[in-house]
A tleap script that builds the chain and sets N, CA, C and O, in Angstrom:
source leaprc.protein.ff14SB
mol = sequence {
  NMET ILE HIE GLY GLU PHE ALA LYS PRO GLY
  GLN THR ASP TRP ALA VAL LEU ARG GLN ILE
  GLY ARG THR THR SER ILE TRP ILE PHE TRP
  ASN GLY SER GLU ILE LYS PRO THR ARG PHE
  ALA SER SER SER ILE GLU SER SER THR GLU
  PHE THR GLU ASP GLY ARG THR GLY ASN MET
  ARG GLY ILE SER THR VAL GLY LYS ARG GLN
  ILE MET ALA SER TYR ARG LEU PHE GLY GLY
  THR LYS PRO PRO PRO ILE ASP HIE GLN GLY
  ILE ASP ASP GLY LEU ALA GLY LYS ALA SER
  GLY ILE ASN TYR LEU TYR ARG GLY LYS TRP
  ILE GLY TRP ALA SER SER CASP
}
set mol.1.N position { 22.299 1.411 -18.044 }
set mol.1.CA position { 23.720 1.553 -17.852 }
set mol.1.C position { 23.974 2.979 -17.360 }
set mol.1.O position { 23.428 3.950 -17.885 }
set mol.2.N position { 24.825 3.069 -16.331 }
set mol.2.CA position { 25.209 4.369 -15.800 }
set mol.2.C position { 26.730 4.401 -15.656 }
set mol.2.O position { 27.393 3.364 -15.688 }
set mol.3.N position { 27.258 5.590 -15.499 }
set mol.3.CA position { 28.691 5.697 -15.228 }
set mol.3.C position { 28.899 6.693 -14.107 }
set mol.3.O position { 28.077 7.580 -13.876 }
set mol.4.N position { 30.000 6.532 -13.425 }
set mol.4.CA position { 30.334 7.421 -12.322 }
set mol.4.C position { 31.669 7.024 -11.735 }
set mol.4.O position { 32.332 6.101 -12.209 }
set mol.5.N position { 32.043 7.730 -10.713 }
set mol.5.CA position { 33.293 7.445 -10.000 }
set mol.5.C position { 32.949 6.595 -8.782 }
set mol.5.O position { 32.861 7.111 -7.669 }
set mol.6.N position { 32.754 5.296 -8.989 }
set mol.6.CA position { 32.263 4.404 -7.937 }
set mol.6.C position { 33.356 3.826 -7.058 }
set mol.6.O position { 33.067 3.335 -5.967 }
set mol.7.N position { 34.602 3.870 -7.501 }
set mol.7.CA position { 35.706 3.326 -6.707 }
set mol.7.C position { 36.561 4.419 -6.089 }
set mol.7.O position { 36.955 4.337 -4.926 }
set mol.8.N position { 36.842 5.447 -6.886 }
set mol.8.CA position { 37.692 6.535 -6.408 }
set mol.8.C position { 37.536 7.734 -7.328 }
set mol.8.O position { 37.129 7.594 -8.482 }
set mol.9.N position { 37.861 8.915 -6.814 }
set mol.9.CA position { 37.751 10.115 -7.641 }
set mol.9.C position { 38.652 10.026 -8.876 }
set mol.9.O position { 39.790 9.565 -8.792 }
set mol.10.N position { 38.136 10.468 -10.010 }
set mol.10.CA position { 38.923 10.499 -11.227 }
set mol.10.C position { 38.883 9.240 -12.065 }
set mol.10.O position { 39.387 9.238 -13.188 }
set mol.11.N position { 38.295 8.163 -11.552 }
set mol.11.CA position { 38.196 6.907 -12.307 }
set mol.11.C position { 36.752 6.721 -12.742 }
set mol.11.O position { 35.856 6.671 -11.900 }
set mol.12.N position { 36.514 6.617 -14.037 }
set mol.12.CA position { 35.159 6.431 -14.531 }
set mol.12.C position { 34.847 4.944 -14.624 }
set mol.12.O position { 35.476 4.202 -15.379 }
set mol.13.N position { 33.866 4.531 -13.842 }
set mol.13.CA position { 33.405 3.142 -13.813 }
set mol.13.C position { 32.018 3.080 -14.442 }
set mol.13.O position { 31.297 4.077 -14.475 }
set mol.14.N position { 31.656 1.924 -14.930 }
set mol.14.CA position { 30.343 1.715 -15.533 }
set mol.14.C position { 29.572 0.684 -14.726 }
set mol.14.O position { 30.133 -0.328 -14.307 }
set mol.15.N position { 28.290 0.939 -14.508 }
set mol.15.CA position { 27.415 0.000 -13.808 }
set mol.15.C position { 26.263 -0.381 -14.730 }
set mol.15.O position { 25.675 0.466 -15.404 }
set mol.16.N position { 25.959 -1.659 -14.743 }
set mol.16.CA position { 24.913 -2.189 -15.610 }
set mol.16.C position { 23.979 -3.037 -14.767 }
set mol.16.O position { 24.429 -3.852 -13.961 }
set mol.17.N position { 22.695 -2.852 -14.947 }
set mol.17.CA position { 21.703 -3.718 -14.335 }
set mol.17.C position { 21.445 -4.833 -15.331 }
set mol.17.O position { 20.973 -4.592 -16.442 }
set mol.18.N position { 21.759 -6.054 -14.925 }
set mol.18.CA position { 21.746 -7.176 -15.857 }
set mol.18.C position { 20.884 -8.310 -15.325 }
set mol.18.O position { 20.916 -8.624 -14.136 }
set mol.19.N position { 20.122 -8.912 -16.209 }
set mol.19.CA position { 19.309 -10.075 -15.848 }
set mol.19.C position { 19.904 -11.314 -16.480 }
set mol.19.O position { 20.142 -11.359 -17.687 }
set mol.20.N position { 20.146 -12.326 -15.648 }
set mol.20.CA position { 20.582 -13.635 -16.123 }
set mol.20.C position { 19.600 -14.634 -15.531 }
set mol.20.O position { 19.505 -14.783 -14.313 }
set mol.21.N position { 18.880 -15.311 -16.401 }
set mol.21.CA position { 17.850 -16.221 -15.920 }
set mol.21.C position { 16.779 -15.441 -15.183 }
set mol.21.O position { 16.192 -14.509 -15.734 }
set mol.22.N position { 16.523 -15.815 -13.947 }
set mol.22.CA position { 15.490 -15.162 -13.144 }
set mol.22.C position { 16.103 -14.289 -12.053 }
set mol.22.O position { 15.461 -14.019 -11.038 }
set mol.23.N position { 17.345 -13.849 -12.259 }
set mol.23.CA position { 18.045 -13.024 -11.274 }
set mol.23.C position { 18.551 -11.745 -11.930 }
set mol.23.O position { 19.126 -11.781 -13.018 }
set mol.24.N position { 18.334 -10.613 -11.260 }
set mol.24.CA position { 18.925 -9.354 -11.714 }
set mol.24.C position { 20.048 -8.987 -10.750 }
set mol.24.O position { 19.953 -9.239 -9.549 }
set mol.25.N position { 21.110 -8.392 -11.284 }
set mol.25.CA position { 22.261 -7.990 -10.486 }
set mol.25.C position { 22.832 -6.701 -11.063 }
set mol.25.O position { 22.598 -6.362 -12.223 }
set mol.26.N position { 23.583 -5.995 -10.229 }
set mol.26.CA position { 24.349 -4.851 -10.702 }
set mol.26.C position { 25.754 -5.352 -10.987 }
set mol.26.O position { 26.362 -6.025 -10.155 }
set mol.27.N position { 26.260 -5.024 -12.154 }
set mol.27.CA position { 27.621 -5.374 -12.555 }
set mol.27.C position { 28.402 -4.083 -12.701 }
set mol.27.O position { 27.946 -3.153 -13.366 }
set mol.28.N position { 29.575 -4.015 -12.086 }
set mol.28.CA position { 30.443 -2.847 -12.177 }
set mol.28.C position { 31.658 -3.206 -13.026 }
set mol.28.O position { 32.337 -4.204 -12.783 }
set mol.29.N position { 31.913 -2.373 -14.022 }
set mol.29.CA position { 33.090 -2.516 -14.871 }
set mol.29.C position { 34.054 -1.402 -14.472 }
set mol.29.O position { 33.885 -0.245 -14.856 }
set mol.30.N position { 35.063 -1.776 -13.696 }
set mol.30.CA position { 36.000 -0.820 -13.105 }
set mol.30.C position { 36.856 -0.157 -14.167 }
set mol.30.O position { 37.483 -0.825 -14.989 }
set mol.31.N position { 36.872 1.152 -14.137 }
set mol.31.CA position { 37.660 1.947 -15.076 }
set mol.31.C position { 37.305 1.600 -16.527 }
set mol.31.O position { 38.136 1.737 -17.426 }
set mol.32.N position { 36.061 1.149 -16.746 }
set mol.32.CA position { 35.586 0.810 -18.082 }
set mol.32.C position { 36.120 -0.494 -18.642 }
set mol.32.O position { 35.893 -0.798 -19.813 }
set mol.33.N position { 36.825 -1.272 -17.832 }
set mol.33.CA position { 37.442 -2.508 -18.310 }
set mol.33.C position { 36.466 -3.685 -18.229 }
set mol.33.O position { 35.677 -3.788 -17.290 }
set mol.34.N position { 36.534 -4.561 -19.217 }
set mol.34.CA position { 35.731 -5.782 -19.213 }
set mol.34.C position { 36.369 -6.874 -18.355 }
set mol.34.O position { 35.755 -7.916 -18.130 }
set mol.35.N position { 37.575 -6.652 -17.880 }
set mol.35.CA position { 38.291 -7.645 -17.082 }
set mol.35.C position { 37.844 -7.555 -15.625 }
set mol.35.O position { 37.867 -6.480 -15.026 }
set mol.36.N position { 37.443 -8.676 -15.070 }
set mol.36.CA position { 37.048 -8.819 -13.668 }
set mol.36.C position { 35.992 -7.821 -13.192 }
set mol.36.O position { 36.231 -7.068 -12.248 }
set mol.37.N position { 34.820 -7.813 -13.843 }
set mol.37.CA position { 33.748 -6.970 -13.313 }
set mol.37.C position { 33.266 -7.518 -11.972 }
set mol.37.O position { 33.468 -8.693 -11.666 }
set mol.38.N position { 32.645 -6.682 -11.195 }
set mol.38.CA position { 32.096 -7.079 -9.895 }
set mol.38.C position { 30.580 -7.162 -10.001 }
set mol.38.O position { 29.938 -6.270 -10.555 }
set mol.39.N position { 30.015 -8.236 -9.468 }
set mol.39.CA position { 28.563 -8.398 -9.431 }
set mol.39.C position { 28.108 -8.279 -7.986 }
set mol.39.O position { 28.708 -8.880 -7.095 }
set mol.40.N position { 27.049 -7.504 -7.744 }
set mol.40.CA position { 26.483 -7.415 -6.397 }
set mol.40.C position { 25.011 -7.036 -6.475 }
set mol.40.O position { 24.478 -6.789 -7.557 }
set mol.41.N position { 24.368 -6.993 -5.331 }
set mol.41.CA position { 22.956 -6.616 -5.204 }
set mol.41.C position { 22.057 -7.474 -6.098 }
set mol.41.O position { 21.228 -6.951 -6.843 }
set mol.42.N position { 22.228 -8.776 -6.015 }
set mol.42.CA position { 21.397 -9.690 -6.798 }
set mol.42.C position { 20.039 -9.880 -6.137 }
set mol.42.O position { 19.932 -9.922 -4.912 }
set mol.43.N position { 18.999 -9.993 -6.965 }
set mol.43.CA position { 17.667 -10.289 -6.444 }
set mol.43.C position { 16.881 -11.056 -7.498 }
set mol.43.O position { 17.200 -11.013 -8.686 }
set mol.44.N position { 15.856 -11.753 -7.047 }
set mol.44.CA position { 15.038 -12.536 -7.978 }
set mol.44.C position { 14.221 -11.594 -8.843 }
set mol.44.O position { 13.837 -10.509 -8.407 }
set mol.45.N position { 13.966 -12.009 -10.048 }
set mol.45.CA position { 13.193 -11.195 -10.977 }
set mol.45.C position { 11.783 -10.949 -10.435 }
set mol.45.O position { 11.176 -9.917 -10.722 }
set mol.46.N position { 11.270 -11.889 -9.661 }
set mol.46.CA position { 9.923 -11.734 -9.108 }
set mol.46.C position { 9.828 -10.534 -8.165 }
set mol.46.O position { 8.774 -9.904 -8.071 }
set mol.47.N position { 10.915 -10.214 -7.470 }
set mol.47.CA position { 10.877 -9.104 -6.521 }
set mol.47.C position { 10.931 -7.736 -7.220 }
set mol.47.O position { 10.689 -6.711 -6.582 }
set mol.48.N position { 11.244 -7.711 -8.511 }
set mol.48.CA position { 11.331 -6.435 -9.203 }
set mol.48.C position { 10.415 -6.362 -10.427 }
set mol.48.O position { 10.591 -5.502 -11.290 }
set mol.49.N position { 9.441 -7.265 -10.495 }
set mol.49.CA position { 8.514 -7.301 -11.623 }
set mol.49.C position { 7.120 -6.927 -11.136 }
set mol.49.O position { 6.683 -7.367 -10.073 }
set mol.50.N position { 6.432 -6.114 -11.921 }
set mol.50.CA position { 5.063 -5.745 -11.595 }
set mol.50.C position { 4.180 -5.994 -12.812 }
set mol.50.O position { 4.645 -5.978 -13.952 }
set mol.51.N position { 2.902 -6.223 -12.547 }
set mol.51.CA position { 1.932 -6.405 -13.613 }
set mol.51.C position { 1.244 -5.079 -13.902 }
set mol.51.O position { 0.898 -4.334 -12.985 }
set mol.52.N position { 1.050 -4.793 -15.180 }
set mol.52.CA position { 0.341 -3.579 -15.578 }
set mol.52.C position { -1.146 -3.882 -15.668 }
set mol.52.O position { -1.563 -5.034 -15.551 }
set mol.53.N position { -1.945 -2.838 -15.877 }
set mol.53.CA position { -3.403 -3.024 -15.968 }
set mol.53.C position { -3.799 -3.937 -17.118 }
set mol.53.O position { -4.826 -4.612 -17.045 }
set mol.54.N position { -3.000 -3.966 -18.181 }
set mol.54.CA position { -3.343 -4.816 -19.325 }
set mol.54.C position { -2.741 -6.225 -19.221 }
set mol.54.O position { -2.759 -6.983 -20.191 }
set mol.55.N position { -2.206 -6.573 -18.032 }
set mol.55.CA position { -1.705 -7.920 -17.793 }
set mol.55.C position { -0.260 -8.152 -18.182 }
set mol.55.O position { 0.244 -9.263 -18.025 }
set mol.56.N position { 0.410 -7.147 -18.679 }
set mol.56.CA position { 1.824 -7.282 -19.039 }
set mol.56.C position { 2.693 -7.183 -17.791 }
set mol.56.O position { 2.288 -6.653 -16.757 }
set mol.57.N position { 3.887 -7.707 -17.930 }
set mol.57.CA position { 4.845 -7.573 -16.834 }
set mol.57.C position { 5.985 -6.674 -17.272 }
set mol.57.O position { 6.281 -6.550 -18.460 }
set mol.58.N position { 6.617 -6.049 -16.291 }
set mol.58.CA position { 7.748 -5.197 -16.596 }
set mol.58.C position { 8.717 -5.161 -15.431 }
set mol.58.O position { 8.311 -5.187 -14.269 }
set mol.59.N position { 9.987 -5.101 -15.748 }
set mol.59.CA position { 11.009 -4.995 -14.705 }
set mol.59.C position { 11.064 -3.544 -14.268 }
set mol.59.O position { 11.356 -2.665 -15.078 }
set mol.60.N position { 10.791 -3.286 -13.022 }
set mol.60.CA position { 10.700 -1.932 -12.511 }
set mol.60.C position { 11.982 -1.495 -11.791 }
set mol.60.O position { 12.029 -0.394 -11.243 }
set mol.61.N position { 13.002 -2.323 -11.783 }
set mol.61.CA position { 14.238 -2.006 -11.084 }
set mol.61.C position { 15.104 -1.061 -11.918 }
set mol.61.O position { 15.198 -1.200 -13.137 }
set mol.62.N position { 15.727 -0.107 -11.246 }
set mol.62.CA position { 16.590 0.829 -11.948 }
set mol.62.C position { 17.735 1.283 -11.057 }
set mol.62.O position { 17.661 1.173 -9.833 }
set mol.63.N position { 18.788 1.791 -11.673 }
set mol.63.CA position { 19.944 2.290 -10.933 }
set mol.63.C position { 20.262 3.705 -11.405 }
set mol.63.O position { 19.978 4.073 -12.544 }
set mol.64.N position { 20.853 4.485 -10.512 }
set mol.64.CA position { 21.298 5.829 -10.864 }
set mol.64.C position { 22.512 6.183 -10.010 }
set mol.64.O position { 22.759 5.580 -8.966 }
set mol.65.N position { 23.250 7.164 -10.476 }
set mol.65.CA position { 24.438 7.637 -9.770 }
set mol.65.C position { 24.020 8.648 -8.710 }
set mol.65.O position { 23.181 9.511 -8.969 }
set mol.66.N position { 24.606 8.546 -7.508 }
set mol.66.CA position { 24.329 9.507 -6.443 }
set mol.66.C position { 25.642 10.065 -5.903 }
set mol.66.O position { 26.680 9.404 -5.937 }
set mol.67.N position { 25.572 11.276 -5.412 }
set mol.67.CA position { 26.740 11.936 -4.856 }
set mol.67.C position { 26.645 12.098 -3.349 }
set mol.67.O position { 25.729 11.583 -2.708 }
set mol.68.N position { 27.592 12.810 -2.808 }
set mol.68.CA position { 27.701 13.004 -1.361 }
set mol.68.C position { 26.432 13.610 -0.774 }
set mol.68.O position { 25.977 13.177 0.285 }
set mol.69.N position { 25.859 14.594 -1.438 }
set mol.69.CA position { 24.649 15.257 -0.912 }
set mol.69.C position { 23.518 14.261 -0.698 }
set mol.69.O position { 22.879 14.261 0.354 }
set mol.70.N position { 23.264 13.405 -1.700 }
set mol.70.CA position { 22.179 12.430 -1.577 }
set mol.70.C position { 22.489 11.368 -0.529 }
set mol.70.O position { 21.596 10.945 0.205 }
set mol.71.N position { 23.744 10.934 -0.453 }
set mol.71.CA position { 24.128 9.929 0.544 }
set mol.71.C position { 23.909 10.481 1.947 }
set mol.71.O position { 23.322 9.811 2.797 }
set mol.72.N position { 24.379 11.693 2.190 }
set mol.72.CA position { 24.242 12.292 3.522 }
set mol.72.C position { 22.775 12.570 3.859 }
set mol.72.O position { 22.366 12.390 5.006 }
set mol.73.N position { 21.986 13.002 2.890 }
set mol.73.CA position { 20.556 13.254 3.127 }
set mol.73.C position { 19.841 11.960 3.510 }
set mol.73.O position { 19.011 11.954 4.419 }
set mol.74.N position { 20.158 10.870 2.820 }
set mol.74.CA position { 19.542 9.580 3.151 }
set mol.74.C position { 19.949 9.123 4.546 }
set mol.74.O position { 19.120 8.621 5.305 }
set mol.75.N position { 21.209 9.295 4.880 }
set mol.75.CA position { 21.674 8.920 6.218 }
set mol.75.C position { 20.949 9.739 7.289 }
set mol.75.O position { 20.497 9.185 8.291 }
set mol.76.N position { 20.836 11.046 7.084 }
set mol.76.CA position { 20.146 11.890 8.077 }
set mol.76.C position { 18.674 11.513 8.201 }
set mol.76.O position { 18.121 11.536 9.301 }
set mol.77.N position { 18.045 11.172 7.105 }
set mol.77.CA position { 16.616 10.862 7.109 }
set mol.77.C position { 16.304 9.464 7.640 }
set mol.77.O position { 15.358 9.286 8.407 }
set mol.78.N position { 17.106 8.468 7.229 }
set mol.78.CA position { 16.787 7.081 7.557 }
set mol.78.C position { 17.737 6.424 8.558 }
set mol.78.O position { 17.446 5.340 9.062 }
set mol.79.N position { 18.872 7.069 8.852 }
set mol.79.CA position { 19.826 6.471 9.788 }
set mol.79.C position { 20.626 5.368 9.128 }
set mol.79.O position { 20.762 5.314 7.906 }
set mol.80.N position { 21.148 4.493 9.965 }
set mol.80.CA position { 21.970 3.398 9.462 }
set mol.80.C position { 23.423 3.615 9.820 }
set mol.80.O position { 23.748 4.404 10.706 }
set mol.81.N position { 24.288 2.910 9.124 }
set mol.81.CA position { 25.722 3.014 9.347 }
set mol.81.C position { 26.197 4.435 9.091 }
set mol.81.O position { 25.825 5.049 8.091 }
set mol.82.N position { 27.021 4.959 9.997 }
set mol.82.CA position { 27.560 6.304 9.796 }
set mol.82.C position { 28.431 6.295 8.545 }
set mol.82.O position { 29.322 5.456 8.416 }
set mol.83.N position { 28.179 7.222 7.624 }
set mol.83.CA position { 28.974 7.235 6.389 }
set mol.83.C position { 30.449 7.526 6.657 }
set mol.83.O position { 30.780 8.334 7.525 }
set mol.84.N position { 31.318 6.875 5.918 }
set mol.84.CA position { 32.742 7.200 5.979 }
set mol.84.C position { 32.951 8.530 5.246 }
set mol.84.O position { 31.981 9.106 4.753 }
set mol.85.N position { 34.169 9.023 5.164 }
set mol.85.CA position { 34.405 10.206 4.331 }
set mol.85.C position { 33.971 9.899 2.887 }
set mol.85.O position { 34.412 8.907 2.308 }
set mol.86.N position { 33.126 10.734 2.320 }
set mol.86.CA position { 32.592 10.508 0.975 }
set mol.86.C position { 33.420 11.305 -0.022 }
set mol.86.O position { 33.376 12.536 -0.024 }
set mol.87.N position { 34.186 10.603 -0.881 }
set mol.87.CA position { 35.005 11.300 -1.860 }
set mol.87.C position { 34.748 10.835 -3.290 }
set mol.87.O position { 35.416 11.283 -4.221 }
set mol.88.N position { 33.771 9.927 -3.464 }
set mol.88.CA position { 33.374 9.497 -4.799 }
set mol.88.C position { 31.877 9.220 -4.793 }
set mol.88.O position { 31.203 9.537 -3.813 }
set mol.89.N position { 31.349 8.647 -5.843 }
set mol.89.CA position { 29.912 8.470 -5.980 }
set mol.89.C position { 29.442 7.086 -5.559 }
set mol.89.O position { 30.230 6.149 -5.435 }
set mol.90.N position { 28.143 6.986 -5.346 }
set mol.90.CA position { 27.508 5.724 -5.026 }
set mol.90.C position { 26.456 5.391 -6.076 }
set mol.90.O position { 26.287 6.104 -7.065 }
set mol.91.N position { 25.757 4.294 -5.832 }
set mol.91.CA position { 24.717 3.829 -6.753 }
set mol.91.C position { 23.404 3.702 -5.999 }
set mol.91.O position { 23.330 3.028 -4.971 }
set mol.92.N position { 22.372 4.351 -6.514 }
set mol.92.CA position { 21.030 4.192 -5.978 }
set mol.92.C position { 20.366 3.066 -6.751 }
set mol.92.O position { 20.367 3.070 -7.982 }
set mol.93.N position { 19.799 2.105 -6.039 }
set mol.93.CA position { 19.207 0.904 -6.616 }
set mol.93.C position { 17.792 0.782 -6.083 }
set mol.93.O position { 17.602 0.624 -4.877 }
set mol.94.N position { 16.798 0.850 -6.950 }
set mol.94.CA position { 15.436 0.769 -6.446 }
set mol.94.C position { 14.415 0.409 -7.496 }
set mol.94.O position { 14.718 0.224 -8.675 }
set mol.95.N position { 13.189 0.318 -7.015 }
set mol.95.CA position { 12.050 0.030 -7.874 }
set mol.95.C position { 11.309 1.324 -8.149 }
set mol.95.O position { 11.150 2.151 -7.252 }
set mol.96.N position { 10.857 1.506 -9.371 }
set mol.96.CA position { 10.158 2.725 -9.760 }
set mol.96.C position { 8.970 2.981 -8.837 }
set mol.96.O position { 8.129 2.106 -8.635 }
set mol.97.N position { 8.913 4.183 -8.284 }
set mol.97.CA position { 7.803 4.572 -7.428 }
set mol.97.C position { 7.854 4.018 -6.025 }
set mol.97.O position { 6.905 4.194 -5.261 }
set mol.98.N position { 8.937 3.353 -5.665 }
set mol.98.CA position { 9.053 2.757 -4.334 }
set mol.98.C position { 10.389 3.132 -3.731 }
set mol.98.O position { 11.227 3.750 -4.388 }
set mol.99.N position { 10.584 2.758 -2.486 }
set mol.99.CA position { 11.842 3.053 -1.805 }
set mol.99.C position { 13.017 2.376 -2.498 }
set mol.99.O position { 12.857 1.401 -3.231 }
set mol.100.N position { 14.191 2.917 -2.245 }
set mol.100.CA position { 15.387 2.376 -2.856 }
set mol.100.C position { 16.500 2.306 -1.822 }
set mol.100.O position { 16.290 2.622 -0.651 }
set mol.101.N position { 17.663 1.899 -2.251 }
set mol.101.CA position { 18.812 1.833 -1.364 }
set mol.101.C position { 20.039 2.392 -2.055 }
set mol.101.O position { 20.188 2.273 -3.271 }
set mol.102.N position { 20.911 2.999 -1.278 }
set mol.102.CA position { 22.152 3.547 -1.812 }
set mol.102.C position { 23.288 2.610 -1.442 }
set mol.102.O position { 23.375 2.148 -0.304 }
set mol.103.N position { 24.151 2.331 -2.398 }
set mol.103.CA position { 25.335 1.494 -2.194 }
set mol.103.C position { 26.579 2.348 -2.431 }
set mol.103.O position { 26.667 3.073 -3.422 }
set mol.104.N position { 27.538 2.252 -1.508 }
set mol.104.CA position { 28.768 3.041 -1.597 }
set mol.104.C position { 29.945 2.135 -1.288 }
set mol.104.O position { 29.946 1.438 -0.274 }
set mol.105.N position { 30.942 2.140 -2.151 }
set mol.105.CA position { 32.117 1.303 -1.960 }
set mol.105.C position { 33.136 2.028 -1.088 }
set mol.105.O position { 33.579 3.129 -1.412 }
set mol.106.N position { 33.501 1.384 0.031 }
set mol.106.CA position { 34.496 1.964 0.945 }
set mol.106.C position { 35.447 0.861 1.390 }
set mol.106.O position { 35.029 -0.132 1.985 }
set mol.107.N position { 36.719 1.048 1.096 }
set mol.107.CA position { 37.759 0.077 1.458 }
set mol.107.C position { 37.423 -1.342 1.012 }
set mol.107.O position { 37.621 -2.307 1.750 }
set mol.108.N position { 36.912 -1.446 -0.212 }
set mol.108.CA position { 36.642 -2.757 -0.809 }
set mol.108.C position { 35.331 -3.403 -0.408 }
set mol.108.O position { 35.045 -4.518 -0.843 }
set mol.109.N position { 34.517 -2.733 0.417 }
set mol.109.CA position { 33.231 -3.304 0.847 }
set mol.109.C position { 32.112 -2.323 0.547 }
set mol.109.O position { 32.286 -1.107 0.628 }
set mol.110.N position { 30.952 -2.885 0.196 }
set mol.110.CA position { 29.786 -2.058 -0.084 }
set mol.110.C position { 29.053 -1.739 1.206 }
set mol.110.O position { 28.773 -2.635 2.003 }
set mol.111.N position { 28.741 -0.470 1.415 }
set mol.111.CA position { 27.958 0.017 2.550 }
set mol.111.C position { 26.621 0.450 1.974 }
set mol.111.O position { 26.567 1.011 0.879 }
set mol.112.N position { 25.544 0.195 2.702 }
set mol.112.CA position { 24.228 0.556 2.181 }
set mol.112.C position { 23.412 1.393 3.131 }
set mol.112.O position { 23.520 1.268 4.351 }
set mol.113.N position { 22.575 2.268 2.540 }
set mol.113.CA position { 21.641 3.079 3.293 }
set mol.113.C position { 20.287 3.040 2.591 }
set mol.113.O position { 20.210 2.908 1.369 }
set mol.114.N position { 19.234 3.155 3.374 }
set mol.114.CA position { 17.902 3.285 2.799 }
set mol.114.C position { 17.809 4.638 2.112 }
set mol.114.O position { 18.489 5.592 2.491 }
set mol.115.N position { 16.969 4.704 1.113 }
set mol.115.CA position { 16.763 5.948 0.387 }
set mol.115.C position { 15.291 6.024 0.019 }
set mol.115.O position { 14.521 5.120 0.342 }
set mol.116.N position { 14.905 7.078 -0.643 }
set mol.116.CA position { 13.527 7.187 -1.107 }
set mol.116.C position { 13.522 7.470 -2.587 }
set mol.116.O position { 14.494 7.991 -3.132 }
set mol.117.N position { 12.423 7.127 -3.242 }
set mol.117.CA position { 12.326 7.298 -4.686 }
set mol.117.C position { 12.125 8.750 -5.035 }
set mol.117.O position { 12.021 9.094 -6.213 }
savepdb mol mol.pdb
quit
């Protein structure tokens, strides 16, 4: 679970990486409210699970809060959609030790950029 200003400056939102069945998704609780959370970035559990040397499995997916500096650095390094004016935070979503992606909410839609771990 992470928190940040994912919708607009001054509003504290919470993001949770949640598994339901064999699918993991990011759930955003706007302004900390349990009413009408948003679910996005769903993927199968198989795409985020790795086996350890002792045969165990573990979910390697994680999320973190990113700011303007990280968003702009990822855009300069990897390209993609030109970022809009950045006035709040985004969410980095990735697998431990592997590449990740940044998600940023702009005018009600999520924009994404490649990132690195």
